[in-house]
LOMIKOL-673652 format. One record per residue (C-alpha): residue number from 0; residue in three letters; x negated, y, z negated. Coordinates in pm, 1 decimal, m for minus. Layout:
<atoms>
<atom NUM ALA <X Y Z>>;
...
</atoms>
This chain:
<atoms>
<atom 0 MET <m8637.2 m2909.8 m14984.7>>;
<atom 1 ASP <m8604.7 m3283.9 m14993.8>>;
<atom 2 ARG <m8881.6 m3536.0 m15023.1>>;
<atom 3 SER <m8891.1 m3597.9 m14651.5>>;
<atom 4 THR <m8966.0 m3237.9 m14560.1>>;
<atom 5 GLY <m9185.7 m3111.2 m14841.0>>;
<atom 6 PRO <m9544.1 m3165.9 m14935.7>>;
<atom 7 SER <m9622.2 m3417.8 m15205.0>>;
<atom 8 LEU <m9753.8 m3297.9 m15538.2>>;
<atom 9 GLY <m9965.5 m3606.4 m15591.3>>;
<atom 10 GLY <m10275.6 m3545.1 m15799.5>>;
<atom 11 ARG <m10348.3 m3197.7 m15662.8>>;
<atom 12 LEU <m10390.9 m2888.0 m15874.7>>;
<atom 13 ALA <m10074.6 m2688.8 m15808.5>>;
<atom 14 VAL <m10229.3 m2370.0 m15945.5>>;
<atom 15 LEU <m10474.1 m2369.1 m15654.6>>;
<atom 16 ASP <m10177.1 m2353.3 m15419.3>>;
<atom 17 LEU <m10052.0 m2045.8 m15603.0>>;
<atom 18 LEU <m10394.0 m1883.0 m15582.8>>;
<atom 19 ARG <m10424.8 m1963.3 m15212.6>>;
<atom 20 PHE <m10085.9 m1811.2 m15138.8>>;
<atom 21 GLY <m10176.0 m1506.0 m15345.5>>;
<atom 22 ALA <m10497.5 m1464.8 m15147.6>>;
<atom 23 ALA <m10311.6 m1489.1 m14815.4>>;
<atom 24 PHE <m10049.6 m1238.8 m14929.5>>;
<atom 25 ALA <m10324.4 m1001.7 m15043.4>>;
<atom 26 VAL <m10472.3 m1013.9 m14693.0>>;
<atom 27 LEU <m10123.9 m951.7 m14550.8>>;
<atom 28 CYS <m10095.2 m641.3 m14769.1>>;
<atom 29 VAL <m10428.1 m512.1 m14639.8>>;
<atom 30 HIS <m10312.4 m538.8 m14281.2>>;
<atom 31 TYR <m9960.4 m409.9 m14339.2>>;
<atom 32 LEU <m10039.7 m126.6 m14581.1>>;
<atom 33 THR <m10382.7 5.0 m14481.8>>;
<atom 34 THR <m10439.0 m60.5 m14109.6>>;
<atom 35 HIS <m10239.4 m86.2 m13784.3>>;
<atom 36 ARG <m10242.5 268.2 m13651.0>>;
<atom 37 GLY <m10085.5 128.4 m13333.8>>;
<atom 38 LEU <m9786.8 m9.9 m13524.8>>;
<atom 39 TRP <m9712.2 275.3 m13764.2>>;
<atom 40 GLY <m9814.3 563.2 m13538.7>>;
<atom 41 LYS <m10087.8 646.5 m13788.2>>;
<atom 42 ARG <m10315.3 448.5 m14014.3>>;
<atom 43 GLY <m10140.9 257.8 m14289.4>>;
<atom 44 THR <m10338.9 445.6 m14552.0>>;
<atom 45 GLU <m10148.3 757.3 m14445.7>>;
<atom 46 VAL <m9813.6 577.3 m14449.9>>;
<atom 47 PHE <m9869.6 419.1 m14794.3>>;
<atom 48 PRO <m10119.1 654.9 m14962.3>>;
<atom 49 GLU <m10008.7 566.3 m15315.2>>;
<atom 50 VAL <m10108.8 200.0 m15282.1>>;
<atom 51 ALA <m10375.1 210.5 m15010.9>>;
<atom 52 GLY <m10671.8 190.7 m15247.0>>;
<atom 53 ALA <m10541.0 m109.3 m15438.6>>;
<atom 54 ALA <m10414.5 m277.9 m15123.4>>;
<atom 55 GLN <m10753.5 m246.6 m14956.3>>;
<atom 56 LEU <m10902.0 m459.0 m15233.7>>;
<atom 57 GLY <m10681.4 m735.4 m15099.2>>;
<atom 58 ASN <m10963.9 m797.1 m14852.8>>;
<atom 59 LEU <m11127.5 m978.3 m15142.9>>;
<atom 60 GLY <m10861.3 m1243.6 m15108.2>>;
<atom 61 VAL <m11099.7 m1387.3 m14850.0>>;
<atom 62 GLN <m11361.4 m1439.2 m15122.0>>;
<atom 63 LEU <m11101.3 m1619.6 m15331.6>>;
<atom 64 PHE <m11029.5 m1839.3 m15030.2>>;
<atom 65 PHE <m11397.1 m1928.9 m15004.4>>;
<atom 66 VAL <m11425.7 m2020.8 m15373.4>>;
<atom 67 ILE <m11114.3 m2238.6 m15351.5>>;
<atom 68 SER <m11248.8 m2395.2 m15033.5>>;
<atom 69 GLY <m11572.9 m2490.8 m15206.6>>;
<atom 70 PHE <m11369.6 m2656.9 m15483.2>>;
<atom 71 VAL <m11122.3 m2837.6 m15257.4>>;
<atom 72 ILE <m11367.4 m2946.9 m14987.6>>;
<atom 73 LEU <m11605.3 m3102.0 m15238.3>>;
<atom 74 MET <m11306.5 m3280.2 m15391.1>>;
<atom 75 SER <m11192.7 m3405.3 m15050.1>>;
<atom 76 VAL <m11534.0 m3537.9 m14947.4>>;
<atom 77 GLN <m11559.2 m3768.3 m15248.9>>;
<atom 78 GLY <m11594.2 m4124.9 m15122.8>>;
<atom 79 ARG <m11572.8 m4018.7 m14757.6>>;
<atom 80 GLY <m11824.9 m4050.0 m14480.7>>;
<atom 81 VAL <m11892.5 m3793.1 m14211.8>>;
<atom 82 GLY <m11637.8 m3933.6 m13966.5>>;
<atom 83 ASP <m11347.9 m3947.2 m14209.4>>;
<atom 84 PHE <m11426.3 m3601.6 m14343.8>>;
<atom 85 ALA <m11447.6 m3453.0 m13993.9>>;
<atom 86 VAL <m11117.1 m3611.2 m13892.3>>;
<atom 87 SER <m10943.6 m3470.4 m14199.8>>;
<atom 88 ARG <m11073.1 m3118.6 m14135.9>>;
<atom 89 VAL <m10999.7 m3108.6 m13763.3>>;
<atom 90 ALA <m10647.7 m3243.6 m13816.8>>;
<atom 91 ARG <m10591.7 m2994.3 m14097.0>>;
<atom 92 LEU <m10710.8 m2679.9 m13922.1>>;
<atom 93 PHE <m10645.2 m2700.1 m13551.3>>;
<atom 94 PRO <m10272.2 m2764.5 m13486.2>>;
<atom 95 ALA <m10148.5 m2439.5 m13643.6>>;
<atom 96 TYR <m10454.7 m2255.8 m13517.7>>;
<atom 97 TRP <m10398.4 m2359.8 m13155.2>>;
<atom 98 LEU <m10037.5 m2247.1 m13182.3>>;
<atom 99 SER <m10142.3 m1908.1 m13317.7>>;
<atom 100 VAL <m10396.4 m1855.9 m13038.3>>;
<atom 101 ALA <m10131.4 m1941.6 m12779.7>>;
<atom 102 ALA <m9880.2 m1708.1 m12944.7>>;
<atom 103 PHE <m10121.7 m1415.6 m12950.4>>;
<atom 104 ALA <m10216.6 m1480.1 m12587.4>>;
<atom 105 VAL <m9851.1 m1470.5 m12482.8>>;
<atom 106 VAL <m9777.8 m1153.1 m12679.4>>;
<atom 107 TYR <m10086.4 m963.6 m12568.8>>;
<atom 108 LEU <m10130.4 m1088.4 m12211.9>>;
<atom 109 ALA <m9771.9 m1139.9 m12098.3>>;
<atom 110 THR <m9593.4 m848.2 m12268.4>>;
<atom 111 SER <m9637.6 m476.5 m12319.4>>;
<atom 112 LEU <m9688.0 m517.9 m12695.6>>;
<atom 113 ALA <m10054.2 m428.3 m12686.6>>;
<atom 114 SER <m10079.4 m172.8 m12966.3>>;
<atom 115 THR <m10303.6 m395.9 m13176.2>>;
<atom 116 SER <m10443.1 m610.7 m12895.4>>;
<atom 117 PRO <m10806.7 m717.8 m12933.4>>;
<atom 118 ARG <m10834.5 m639.7 m12561.0>>;
<atom 119 ILE <m10988.9 m968.3 m12461.1>>;
<atom 120 GLY <m10929.7 m1160.0 m12141.4>>;
<atom 121 ALA <m10782.5 m1501.3 m12069.4>>;
<atom 122 ARG <m11128.4 m1658.0 m12079.6>>;
<atom 123 ASP <m11181.4 m1538.2 m12435.6>>;
<atom 124 TYR <m10842.4 m1673.6 m12540.5>>;
<atom 125 LEU <m10945.5 m2013.3 m12404.4>>;
<atom 126 THR <m11274.2 m1987.9 m12594.6>>;
<atom 127 ASN <m11077.7 m1908.1 m12910.0>>;
<atom 128 LEU <m10922.5 m2254.3 m12890.6>>;
<atom 129 THR <m11257.8 m2398.5 m13000.6>>;
<atom 130 MET <m11269.4 m2182.0 m13316.0>>;
<atom 131 MET <m11633.9 m2117.8 m13221.4>>;
<atom 132 GLN <m11579.7 m1800.0 m13020.0>>;
<atom 133 ALA <m11791.5 m1588.0 m13252.0>>;
<atom 134 GLY <m12084.3 m1821.1 m13194.2>>;
<atom 135 VAL <m12085.4 m1752.9 m12820.1>>;
<atom 136 GLY <m12004.2 m1383.6 m12833.1>>;
<atom 137 ALA <m11636.1 m1402.3 m12738.4>>;
<atom 138 GLY <m11384.3 m1178.3 m12911.0>>;
<atom 139 ASN <m11136.3 m1300.6 m13170.7>>;
<atom 140 ALA <m10773.0 m1320.8 m13063.7>>;
<atom 141 ASP <m10683.8 m1206.3 m13416.4>>;
<atom 142 VAL <m10896.5 m1030.1 m13671.9>>;
<atom 143 VAL <m10858.3 m1301.3 m13937.9>>;
<atom 144 TYR <m11025.0 m1563.3 m13719.2>>;
<atom 145 TRP <m11370.8 m1453.4 m13832.7>>;
<atom 146 THR <m11314.4 m1632.5 m14162.8>>;
<atom 147 LEU <m11241.5 m1959.9 m13982.9>>;
<atom 148 TRP <m11582.0 m1941.3 m13815.4>>;
<atom 149 VAL <m11734.1 m1907.3 m14162.1>>;
<atom 150 GLU <m11531.2 m2205.1 m14288.2>>;
<atom 151 LEU <m11629.4 m2413.7 m13987.5>>;
<atom 152 ARG <m11998.8 m2366.8 m14061.2>>;
<atom 153 PHE <m11937.0 m2461.1 m14423.8>>;
<atom 154 TYR <m11775.4 m2785.3 m14307.8>>;
<atom 155 VAL <m12075.4 m2865.1 m14088.6>>;
<atom 156 LEU <m12303.0 m2823.0 m14390.0>>;
<atom 157 VAL <m12075.9 m3044.9 m14599.7>>;
<atom 158 CYS <m12106.4 m3312.5 m14330.3>>;
<atom 159 LEU <m12474.6 m3332.7 m14425.2>>;
<atom 160 LEU <m12372.5 m3394.7 m14785.1>>;
<atom 161 ALA <m12118.3 m3655.1 m14676.4>>;
<atom 162 ALA <m12389.5 m3832.2 m14475.8>>;
<atom 163 VAL <m12597.2 m3897.8 m14788.4>>;
<atom 164 GLY <m12302.7 m3934.0 m15026.9>>;
<atom 165 ALA <m12150.1 m3661.5 m15243.2>>;
<atom 166 THR <m12284.9 m3791.5 m15573.0>>;
<atom 167 VAL <m12343.7 m3543.6 m15853.3>>;
<atom 168 ARG <m12718.8 m3549.3 m15799.2>>;
<atom 169 ASN <m12690.6 m3506.5 m15422.6>>;
<atom 170 THR <m12433.3 m3231.2 m15462.3>>;
<atom 171 LEU <m12647.9 m3034.1 m15705.4>>;
<atom 172 GLY <m12946.8 m3072.0 m15473.9>>;
<atom 173 PHE <m12735.9 m2959.4 m15179.7>>;
<atom 174 MET <m12612.8 m2653.5 m15369.1>>;
<atom 175 ALA <m12963.0 m2559.9 m15484.0>>;
<atom 176 GLY <m13109.7 m2598.7 m15136.8>>;
<atom 177 TRP <m12829.8 m2399.4 m14976.5>>;
<atom 178 LEU <m12867.1 m2120.6 m15231.3>>;
<atom 179 VAL <m13243.6 m2093.1 m15184.5>>;
<atom 180 VAL <m13229.8 m2101.5 m14804.4>>;
<atom 181 SER <m12947.9 m1845.9 m14800.2>>;
<atom 182 VAL <m13145.3 m1601.0 m15011.9>>;
<atom 183 TYR <m13453.2 m1656.5 m14796.0>>;
<atom 184 ALA <m13254.1 m1608.9 m14473.7>>;
<atom 185 GLN <m13119.4 m1277.0 m14599.3>>;
<atom 186 ALA <m13456.2 m1156.9 m14727.1>>;
<atom 187 ALA <m13647.2 m1260.0 m14414.7>>;
<atom 188 GLY <m13382.2 m1140.8 m14174.5>>;
<atom 189 ASN <m13389.4 m1476.0 m13996.9>>;
<atom 190 GLU <m13089.5 m1464.4 m13765.0>>;
<atom 191 LEU <m13081.5 m1838.7 m13696.1>>;
<atom 192 LEU <m13073.6 m1922.5 m14065.7>>;
<atom 193 LYS <m12807.4 m1657.0 m14119.4>>;
<atom 194 VAL <m12585.0 m1819.3 m13858.8>>;
<atom 195 VAL <m12629.8 m2167.2 m14003.3>>;
<atom 196 PHE <m12626.2 m2094.2 m14376.4>>;
<atom 197 VAL <m12383.6 m1793.7 m14391.6>>;
<atom 198 PRO <m12574.4 m1619.5 m14674.8>>;
<atom 199 LYS <m12317.1 m1340.4 m14718.1>>;
<atom 200 HIS <m12054.7 m1593.0 m14822.4>>;
<atom 201 ALA <m12255.8 m1891.9 m14945.6>>;
<atom 202 PRO <m12236.6 m1785.9 m15314.7>>;
<atom 203 PHE <m11858.7 m1820.6 m15311.4>>;
<atom 204 PHE <m11856.9 m2169.0 m15158.6>>;
<atom 205 ILE <m12130.4 m2278.5 m15398.0>>;
<atom 206 ALA <m11936.0 m2139.1 m15693.8>>;
<atom 207 GLY <m11630.0 m2336.0 m15586.2>>;
<atom 208 MET <m11835.2 m2655.6 m15567.6>>;
<atom 209 ALA <m11974.0 m2590.2 m15914.9>>;
<atom 210 PHE <m11622.9 m2531.8 m16049.8>>;
<atom 211 PHE <m11514.9 m2866.2 m15906.0>>;
<atom 212 LEU <m11805.7 m3044.5 m16077.1>>;
<atom 213 ILE <m11704.8 m2884.4 m16407.0>>;
<atom 214 HIS <m11341.6 m2985.0 m16360.9>>;
<atom 215 ARG <m11429.1 m3340.2 m16256.7>>;
<atom 216 TYR <m11715.0 m3420.6 m16491.5>>;
<atom 217 GLY <m11685.1 m3167.6 m16774.1>>;
<atom 218 SER <m11880.3 m2860.2 m16875.1>>;
<atom 219 ALA <m12254.8 m2878.3 m16835.5>>;
<atom 220 LEU <m12531.3 m2622.5 m16823.6>>;
<atom 221 ILE <m12640.8 m2680.0 m16463.5>>;
<atom 222 PRO <m12305.7 m2625.4 m16287.1>>;
<atom 223 TRP <m12231.8 m2325.8 m16508.5>>;
<atom 224 GLY <m12574.9 m2195.6 m16413.5>>;
<atom 225 PHE <m12476.2 m2217.1 m16048.2>>;
<atom 226 VAL <m12156.2 m2028.6 m16129.4>>;
<atom 227 GLY <m12352.3 m1750.3 m16297.1>>;
<atom 228 VAL <m12602.5 m1713.4 m16014.3>>;
<atom 229 ALA <m12324.3 m1725.4 m15754.2>>;
<atom 230 TRP <m12127.9 m1459.7 m15943.4>>;
<atom 231 VAL <m12421.9 m1218.5 m15946.4>>;
<atom 232 LEU <m12516.0 m1283.5 m15583.7>>;
<atom 233 GLY <m12153.7 m1273.6 m15473.5>>;
<atom 234 MET <m12098.8 m930.2 m15626.2>>;
<atom 235 HIS <m12422.1 m805.4 m15471.8>>;
<atom 236 GLN <m12334.4 m936.7 m15126.5>>;
<atom 237 THR <m11980.5 m801.2 m15137.6>>;
<atom 238 VAL <m12081.3 m452.0 m15246.7>>;
<atom 239 THR <m12397.0 m432.4 m15033.8>>;
<atom 240 PHE <m12224.3 m541.4 m14716.8>>;
<atom 241 ALA <m11904.3 m346.8 m14774.9>>;
<atom 242 THR <m11924.9 m192.9 m14428.4>>;
<atom 243 ASP <m11965.5 m529.4 m14256.9>>;
<atom 244 LEU <m11684.9 m679.7 m14461.7>>;
<atom 245 GLN <m11456.8 m376.3 m14410.2>>;
<atom 246 TYR <m11412.8 m291.5 m14778.7>>;
<atom 247 ASP <m11512.0 70.3 m14718.4>>;
<atom 248 ARG <m11206.6 184.3 m14521.3>>;
<atom 249 VAL <m11058.8 328.6 m14838.5>>;
<atom 250 PRO <m11306.1 494.1 m15077.4>>;
<atom 251 HIS <m11329.1 319.6 m15412.2>>;
<atom 252 ALA <m11593.0 266.4 m15676.0>>;
<atom 253 ASP <m11816.3 m38.0 m15655.7>>;
<atom 254 PHE <m11700.3 m141.5 m16001.6>>;
<atom 255 ALA <m11351.0 m204.1 m15860.7>>;
<atom 256 VAL <m11489.8 m460.0 m15616.1>>;
<atom 257 MET <m11704.7 m610.7 m15891.0>>;
<atom 258 ALA <m11403.6 m629.8 m16122.9>>;
<atom 259 VAL <m11199.7 m820.5 m15864.1>>;
<atom 260 ILE <m11486.6 m1061.6 m15794.0>>;
<atom 261 THR <m11523.9 m1116.5 m16168.6>>;
<atom 262 ALA <m11150.9 m1181.5 m16202.9>>;
<atom 263 ILE <m11173.8 m1442.3 m15925.8>>;
<atom 264 PHE <m11454.3 m1621.4 m16108.8>>;
<atom 265 VAL <m11270.8 m1605.3 m16441.8>>;
<atom 266 LEU <m10954.1 m1750.6 m16288.2>>;
<atom 267 MET <m11144.0 m2031.8 m16120.1>>;
<atom 268 GLY <m11334.5 m2094.7 m16441.6>>;
<atom 269 LEU <m11004.1 m2147.1 m16621.1>>;
<atom 270 VAL <m10897.5 m2384.1 m16343.0>>;
<atom 271 ALA <m11223.7 m2574.9 m16382.0>>;
<atom 272 LEU <m11172.5 m2605.6 m16757.4>>;
<atom 273 GLY <m10829.5 m2759.4 m16703.0>>;
<atom 274 VAL <m10629.8 m2472.5 m16850.4>>;
<atom 275 PHE <m10374.4 m2497.7 m16568.6>>;
<atom 276 ASP <m10370.9 m2875.3 m16525.1>>;
<atom 277 ARG <m10020.2 m2896.9 m16672.2>>;
<atom 278 VAL <m9879.8 m2657.3 m16412.0>>;
<atom 279 ARG <m9682.5 m2899.5 m16196.8>>;
<atom 280 TRP <m9400.6 m2697.3 m16041.8>>;
<atom 281 ARG <m9334.7 m2837.2 m15696.1>>;
<atom 282 GLY <m9255.9 m2492.9 m15559.2>>;
<atom 283 LEU <m9621.6 m2396.3 m15590.7>>;
<atom 284 VAL <m9716.7 m2679.3 m15357.7>>;
<atom 285 VAL <m9466.1 m2545.1 m15106.0>>;
<atom 286 LEU <m9630.2 m2203.2 m15129.9>>;
<atom 287 GLY <m9965.8 m2368.1 m15075.0>>;
<atom 288 ALA <m9834.8 m2535.9 m14760.8>>;
<atom 289 LEU <m9727.1 m2196.8 m14623.8>>;
<atom 290 THR <m10062.4 m2030.9 m14688.6>>;
<atom 291 TYR <m10244.4 m2124.6 m14369.4>>;
<atom 292 PRO <m9956.4 m2041.0 m14131.3>>;
<atom 293 LEU <m9899.8 m1713.5 m14318.4>>;
<atom 294 TYR <m10265.3 m1626.2 m14280.2>>;
<atom 295 LEU <m10260.0 m1704.9 m13908.2>>;
<atom 296 PHE <m9926.5 m1552.4 m13809.3>>;
<atom 297 HIS <m9862.1 m1249.7 m14033.2>>;
<atom 298 GLN <m10023.0 m1007.7 m13787.8>>;
<atom 299 LEU <m9816.2 m1143.3 m13500.6>>;
<atom 300 VAL <m9497.3 m1081.5 m13699.1>>;
<atom 301 ALA <m9607.5 m723.5 m13765.4>>;
<atom 302 VAL <m9676.0 m664.6 m13396.5>>;
<atom 303 LEU <m9324.5 m779.2 m13309.8>>;
<atom 304 LEU <m9123.8 m626.6 m13595.4>>;
<atom 305 VAL <m9282.7 m307.3 m13725.3>>;
<atom 306 PRO <m9226.6 m97.0 m13409.1>>;
<atom 307 ALA <m8871.4 m230.0 m13379.2>>;
<atom 308 LEU <m8781.6 m162.9 m13743.8>>;
<atom 309 ARG <m8944.9 177.6 m13792.2>>;
<atom 310 PRO <m8656.6 380.3 m13641.3>>;
<atom 311 HIS <m8400.8 207.4 m13863.5>>;
<atom 312 LEU <m8565.4 150.1 m14203.4>>;
<atom 313 GLY <m8786.7 335.0 m14443.4>>;
<atom 314 ARG <m9151.3 240.0 m14473.1>>;
<atom 315 TRP <m9098.5 5.2 m14768.2>>;
<atom 316 GLY <m8797.7 m151.8 m14602.6>>;
<atom 317 VAL <m9007.1 m221.4 m14295.1>>;
<atom 318 PHE <m9278.3 m373.4 m14512.6>>;
<atom 319 ALA <m9033.4 m593.0 m14706.4>>;
<atom 320 VAL <m8849.6 m723.2 m14400.1>>;
<atom 321 THR <m9171.3 m785.7 m14208.4>>;
<atom 322 ALA <m9338.5 m963.5 m14500.1>>;
<atom 323 GLY <m9027.9 m1175.5 m14559.1>>;
<atom 324 ALA <m9011.6 m1263.8 m14190.5>>;
<atom 325 ALA <m9379.0 m1362.6 m14198.7>>;
<atom 326 VAL <m9313.9 m1601.5 m14488.1>>;
<atom 327 LEU <m9009.8 m1745.7 m14310.1>>;
<atom 328 LEU <m9204.0 m1796.2 m13987.4>>;
<atom 329 SER <m9479.7 m1962.0 m14188.5>>;
<atom 330 TYR <m9232.1 m2217.6 m14318.2>>;
<atom 331 LEU <m9096.2 m2283.5 m13969.3>>;
<atom 332 VAL <m9446.9 m2327.7 m13830.0>>;
<atom 333 TYR <m9539.1 m2559.1 m14115.7>>;
<atom 334 ARG <m9221.5 m2765.5 m14094.1>>;
<atom 335 PHE <m9178.8 m2800.2 m13719.7>>;
<atom 336 ALA <m9526.0 m2756.5 m13571.3>>;
<atom 337 GLU <m9811.3 m2790.5 m13817.7>>;
<atom 338 ARG <m9704.8 m3107.4 m13999.8>>;
<atom 339 PRO <m9606.9 m3302.0 m13686.0>>;
<atom 340 GLY <m9920.0 m3176.0 m13512.1>>;
<atom 341 GLN <m10138.9 m3283.4 m13801.4>>;
<atom 342 ARG <m9987.0 m3630.9 m13809.1>>;
<atom 343 PHE <m10028.9 m3676.0 m13434.9>>;
<atom 344 LEU <m10384.4 m3542.6 m13419.2>>;
<atom 345 ARG <m10495.9 m3732.2 m13729.1>>;
<atom 346 ALA <m10363.3 m4060.2 m13590.2>>;
<atom 347 ARG <m10531.7 m4007.2 m13251.7>>;
<atom 348 LEU <m10862.3 m3907.7 m13409.3>>;
<atom 349 ARG <m10858.1 m4205.7 m13643.8>>;
<atom 350 GLU <m10788.8 m4440.8 m13354.4>>;
<atom 351 SER <m11081.8 m4292.9 m13165.1>>;
<atom 352 LEU <m11308.6 m4308.5 m13469.7>>;
<atom 353 ASP <m11216.1 m4670.0 m13539.2>>;
<atom 354 ARG <m11283.3 m4760.2 m13175.9>>;
<atom 355 LEU <m11626.2 m4598.0 m13188.7>>;
<atom 356 ARG <m11705.6 m4781.8 m13508.5>>;
<atom 357 ARG <m11605.3 m5114.6 m13358.2>>;
<atom 358 GLU <m11804.5 m5054.4 m13041.5>>;
<atom 359 SER <m12114.3 m4938.5 m13226.5>>;
<atom 360 ALA <m12105.2 m5217.4 m13484.7>>;
<atom 361 PRO <m12367.9 m5488.0 m13422.7>>;
<atom 362 ALA <m12229.3 m5802.3 m13268.3>>;
<atom 363 THR <m12155.0 m6067.3 m13525.3>>;
<atom 364 SER <m12429.5 m6323.9 m13494.1>>;
<atom 365 VAL <m12329.8 m6685.7 m13483.2>>;
<atom 366 ASN <m12556.3 m6895.2 m13699.5>>;
<atom 367 PRO <m12702.4 m7187.4 m13505.6>>;
<atom 368 PRO <m12606.4 m7529.9 m13631.2>>;
<atom 369 PRO <m12846.9 m7664.9 m13890.5>>;
<atom 370 GLU <m13126.2 m7872.8 m13747.1>>;
<atom 371 GLN <m13043.7 m8238.7 m13760.5>>;
<atom 372 VAL <m13295.5 m8415.6 m13978.2>>;
<atom 373 PRO <m13333.3 m8775.6 m13861.3>>;
<atom 374 VAL <m13237.1 m9030.0 m14114.6>>;
<atom 375 ILE <m13523.6 m9263.1 m14192.4>>;
<atom 376 PRO <m13406.4 m9619.0 m14237.3>>;
<atom 377 GLU <m13462.0 m9755.3 m14581.5>>;
<atom 378 GLN <m13697.6 m10023.6 m14458.9>>;
<atom 379 ALA <m13915.6 m9775.6 m14269.2>>;
<atom 380 ARG <m13987.6 m9550.5 m14563.8>>;
<atom 381 VAL <m14343.6 m9545.8 m14680.7>>;
<atom 382 PRO <m14370.0 m9583.7 m15055.5>>;
<atom 383 VAL <m14532.7 m9288.7 m15232.5>>;
<atom 384 PRO <m14850.4 m9402.2 m15402.4>>;
</atoms>
């Protein structure tokens, strides 16, 4: 990959790209190895019984995503106002997302490949284009979209932080307030607060923000305290709400979930301490660039390929070819759709934002000319006594 087609390494932490790709591939394994009765003819846990239990824990890749998001989003909001932050997020998320919604609509509405269809109508597909379908009761075009609704609400909360400035003091206050309100919302059963403050997932975003503060400003008791509280609450939320979060499809002990959550926190703690700062391999950045398209499109690839390959390949051959095709499609989406779409959308949004700023700026006042003080002739001056 030459410089013109690949992402720039810049000052980013390449290890985060590796972790993001690993999280996306873990989610892929969940869907390919443990679900999709319609694709395999029976549930994946029956097709791959020897790995089903471990693969199901790949659902926790979502929690790793949320921790990384807390880290990266706090890093990206540094020195940015609400408008600039919003532009960056919209341009980052929506081009590939819109393409995935359109692709699923074509496959499920215009073809007979409906074995894994969410069975939603054209109106719901249109609603999916907003990424807010869950908020208005519309179905998701793909099962992974629920996490984007969680992310979107996190971004709205971060806009509040951007409005006052993401200083260390403001950030710590924001994290503390969010943590307290999230616990209260869960304890009180307040549905409105649950929607706004996403208490089931808040500990992971807050942990990521704390890890960023540690990486940026060095170890200190307060951010590590947030990490500890988030770790405990995160394990509790993940185990307690296993049914809601679909971690109970394959029986496993709670300690397995807790061990994975702990491993996520340990890994991110090492990132925060700078252990991986010297990891600079450009290939990791490429993997990071493929993460979002892989997350969005891997199910579509399975819908198209698994039924076609099953008569010709063994189960592991089908998995390998389908997973490889998903990675390849992710690169094609990134290279030929996502990057150009991001550039176009970012430019248009910035133009619009700049225009709004110019129109809302107060008119430049023109100072009136200084009052002309009449010159008193020398002979008319009255001597001061």
